[in-house]
C-alpha positions in Angstrom: -5.4 -1.4 -13.7 -2.4 -1.4 -11.7 -3.0 1.7 -9.4 -0.8 2.1 -6.5 -2.2 3.0 -3.0 1.3 5.3 -2.3 1.2 9.1 -3.5 1.1 12.4 -2.8 -0.5 15.9 -4.3 -0.9 19.4 -3.7 -3.2 22.0 -5.3 -2.9 25.8 -4.3 -5.4 28.3 -5.4 -6.7 32.0 -4.4 -10.3 32.6 -4.1 -11.0 36.3 -2.9 -8.8 37.2 -0.1 -7.8 33.8 0.8 -5.0 31.1 -0.3 -6.4 27.5 -0.3 -3.9 24.9 0.2 -4.7 21.1 -0.2 -2.1 18.5 0.7 -3.2 14.8 0.2 -1.1 11.8 0.5 -1.9 8.1 0.8 -0.3 4.8 1.5 -1.4 1.3 1.6 -4.5 0.0 3.7 -6.7 -2.7 3.4 -9.6 -0.3 3.1 -10.4 3.2 2.2 -9.4 5.0 5.7 -9.6 8.9 5.6 -8.3 11.3 7.9 -9.4 15.0 7.5 -7.7 17.9 8.9 -9.8 21.3 8.0 -9.7 25.0 9.5 -12.6 25.2 12.0 -14.5 27.6 9.5 -14.9 24.4 7.2 -16.0 21.9 9.4 -19.2 21.9 7.5 -17.5 20.9 4.4 -16.1 17.6 5.6 -19.2 15.4 4.4 -18.4 16.9 1.0 -14.7 16.2 1.3 -15.2 12.6 2.2 -17.6 12.0 -0.7 -15.1 13.6 -3.2 -12.1 11.3 -1.8 -14.3 8.2 -1.9 -15.5 8.6 -5.5 -11.9 9.2 -6.6 -10.2 6.5 -4.3 -10.8 2.6 -3.9 -8.4 1.6 -1.0 -5.5 3.4 0.9 -5.1 5.5 4.3 -5.7 8.8 3.1 -4.2 11.9 4.9 -5.9 15.0 3.5 -5.5 18.6 5.0 -6.6 22.2 3.9 -4.6 25.4 5.0 -6.3 28.7 4.7 -4.5 31.7 4.8 -5.1 35.5 4.0 -3.6 36.8 0.7 -0.8 39.3 1.2 -2.3 42.7 0.8 -5.5 41.7 0.0 -7.2 44.2 2.2 -8.8 41.8 4.6 -9.8 43.7 8.0 -10.5 42.1 11.4 -12.4 42.9 14.3 -11.7 41.7 18.1 -14.2 39.6 19.4 -15.2 41.1 23.1 -16.7 37.9 24.3 -13.8 35.9 23.3 -11.4 38.3 24.9 -13.0 38.4 28.0 -13.3 34.8 28.4 -9.5 34.6 27.7 -9.2 37.2 30.3 -10.9 35.5 33.0 -8.9 32.2 32.2 -5.5 34.2 32.6 -7.0 35.6 35.9 -7.8 32.0 37.1 -4.2 30.7 36.2 -2.3 33.4 37.9 -4.3 32.5 41.1 -2.8 29.1 40.9 0.4 29.9 39.4 1.7 33.4 40.5 4.6 33.6 38.4 3.0 32.7 35.1 3.9 35.4 32.5 1.2 37.5 31.1 0.0 36.8 27.5 1.3 38.4 24.7 -0.4 40.2 22.0 0.5 38.0 19.5 -0.7 35.2 21.5 -3.9 36.8 22.1 -4.5 37.5 18.4 -3.9 33.7 17.6 -6.3 32.5 20.2 -9.3 30.5 18.4 -12.0 33.2 17.6 -10.4 36.3 19.1 -10.4 37.8 15.8 -13.2 38.1 13.7 -12.4 38.3 9.8 -14.1 40.9 7.5 -13.5 40.4 3.9 -14.5 37.4 1.4 -17.4 35.4 3.4 -15.7 32.2 4.3 -18.9 30.8 3.0 -18.3 31.7 -0.4 -15.0 29.6 -0.2 -16.9 26.3 -0.2 -17.2 25.8 -3.9 -13.6 26.8 -4.6 -12.5 24.7 -2.0 -14.2 21.7 -3.3 -12.9 22.5 -6.9 -9.2 22.8 -5.5 -9.9 19.6 -3.4 -10.8 17.7 -6.9 -7.8 18.7 -8.7 -5.7 17.7 -5.9 -7.3 14.2 -6.0 -6.9 14.1 -9.6 -3.0 14.7 -9.1 -2.8 12.0 -6.7 -4.6 9.7 -8.9 -2.0 10.0 -11.5 0.7 9.7 -9.1 -0.5 6.7 -7.8 -1.2 5.4 -11.6 2.5 5.9 -12.4 3.6 4.3 -9.3 1.2 1.2 -10.2 2.8 1.4 -13.7 6.1 0.9 -12.3 5.1 -1.9 -9.9 3.4 -3.8 -12.6 6.4 -3.6 -14.9 8.1 -5.3 -11.6 5.7 -7.8 -11.3 5.6 -8.8 -15.1 9.7 -8.9 -14.7 9.3 -11.5 -11.7 6.5 -13.7 -13.7 9.5 -14.0 -16.6 12.3 -14.8 -14.0 9.7 -17.7 -12.4 8.9 -18.9 -15.7 12.7 -19.2 -16.6 13.1 -21.4 -13.7 10.3 -23.5 -14.4 11.6 -24.1 -18.2 14.9 -24.8 -16.4 13.7 -27.4 -14.1 11.0 -29.4 -15.9 13.5 -31.1 -18.3 16.0 -32.1 -15.2 13.1 -33.9 -13.2 13.8 -37.3 -14.7 17.7 -36.8 -14.2 16.9 -35.7 -10.5 14.9 -38.7 -9.7 17.6 -40.9 -11.4 20.1 -39.2 -9.0 18.0 -39.8 -6.0 17.2 -43.2 -7.1 20.9 -44.2 -7.5 22.0 -42.5 -3.9 19.4 -44.7 -2.7 20.7 -48.0 -4.1 24.3 -47.0 -3.4 23.4 -46.7 0.4 21.5 -50.1 0.7 24.6 -51.9 -0.7 26.8 -49.8 1.9 24.5 -51.6 4.5 24.9 -54.6 3.1 20.9 -55.2 2.7 19.6 -57.5 0.5 16.3 -56.6 -0.9 13.8 -58.5 -2.9 14.0 -56.7 -6.5 10.4 -56.8 -7.1 9.8 -55.0 -3.6 12.5 -52.6 -4.0 11.4 -51.5 -7.5 7.8 -51.0 -6.0 9.4 -49.0 -3.1 11.3 -46.8 -5.2 8.5 -46.2 -7.4 6.4 -44.9 -4.5 9.0 -42.9 -3.3 9.2 -41.1 -6.6 6.0 -40.4 -6.8 6.0 -38.7 -3.2 9.1 -36.6 -4.3 7.8 -35.8 -7.8 7.4 -31.9 -8.1 6.1 -31.8 -11.6 2.5 -31.2 -10.4 3.8 -28.2 -8.2 5.6 -26.9 -11.3 2.6 -27.2 -13.5 0.5 -25.3 -10.8 3.2 -22.5 -10.5 3.2 -21.9 -14.2 -0.6 -21.9 -14.2 -0.7 -19.3 -11.3 1.9 -17.1 -13.2 -0.1 -17.2 -16.2 -3.3 -16.2 -14.0 -0.9 -13.2 -12.5 -0.1 -11.8 -16.3 -4.2 -11.8 -17.0 -5.0 -10.2 -13.9 -2.4 -7.3 -14.7 -4.3 -6.5 -17.8 -7.6 -6.1 -15.9 -9.1 -2.8 -16.1 -10.2 -3.1 -12.6 -8.6 -3.0 -9.1 -6.3 -5.9 -8.8 -4.5 -5.9 -5.3 -6.8 -8.1 -3.6 -6.9 -10.8 -6.5 -3.1 -10.5 -6.7 -2.7 -11.0 -3.2 -4.6 -14.1 -3.3 -2.6 -15.7 -6.0 0.6 -14.5 -4.2 -0.6 -17.0 -1.4 -0.9 -19.7 -3.9 2.4 -19.3 -5.4 4.1 -19.4 -2.1 2.1 -22.4 -1.0 3.5 -24.2 -4.2 6.8 -22.8 -3.9 7.0 -24.2 -0.2 5.7 -27.8 -1.4 8.3 -27.9 -3.9 11.0 -27.1 -1.5 9.5 -29.7 1.1 9.5 -32.6 -1.3 12.9 -31.8 -3.1 15.8 -33.9 -2.3 17.9 -32.7 -5.1 20.2 -29.8 -4.7 19.4 -28.2 -8.0 15.6 -28.4 -7.1 16.3 -27.2 -3.4 18.2 -24.0 -4.7 15.6 -23.3 -7.5 12.9 -23.7 -4.4 14.7 -21.0 -2.4 15.0 -18.8 -5.6 11.1 -19.1 -6.3 10.3 -18.4 -2.8 12.4 -15.1 -2.9 11.0 -13.9 -6.2 7.2 -14.7 -4.7 8.2 -12.6 -1.4 9.2 -9.5 -3.6 5.9 -9.7 -5.6 4.0 -10.2 -2.4 5.8 -6.9 -0.9 4.8 -4.9 -3.8 1.3 -6.2 -4.4 0.4 -4.9 -0.9 0.7 -1.5 -2.6 -1.6 -2.1 -5.1 -5.4 -0.6 -4.9 
């Protein structure tokens, strides 16, 4: 199940005299980290919202916000809150005592002050259920977006697996040839240095060197890890953490191959392998 942790979704609905607009976006994160921004009147909904998000998403940094506005021409009335206005007037008086040149509050600023207006219309408490339903729809849309992005990442990872397997298939038949070239270069250096060596001892040392420089085992393990990656990509479960571990294993084998290689072809292949594995690792970070 290749779900990305990156996505964005919105849901807009009308309930009574109010318009509810949810915006939900997510990016990659080690765990599920939820940031909620709700109107003050909806603070009591926060536990329920977190519960819905936790049920819908496994990992990711999630930013979720609800905007509440009145529907145009909905006939919503409002009353001034006398107590809030008195408090605001006292605050303004104190400010003018300290800053005599401060301007007076405008009517629009007073009306926007939290609690200055008490809306009368559809009771906000009645919006709790529609708000939860709207959030659920937004989360479904977000899940679909993350699934589409996950499918794209899955295809990218499968393509990189193909490339790695192609490199391995090209290198394996060339290993004996590479070892023979290294052997020939070593013998040539001994001749240039005019060093006489015991043939039996020389052959023994050449065999030991060949064993140290042999990368067949690393190529076998690379192939095995790629097969495991392909298997993980087909699983119906969150796969991000498992793939991240496999990327570490692939990178370890590619580094070992590069460090042991004394052949130009193998060295270039090692670099190409590390580039492909790094591309995979970067994308795996976005998978749930």
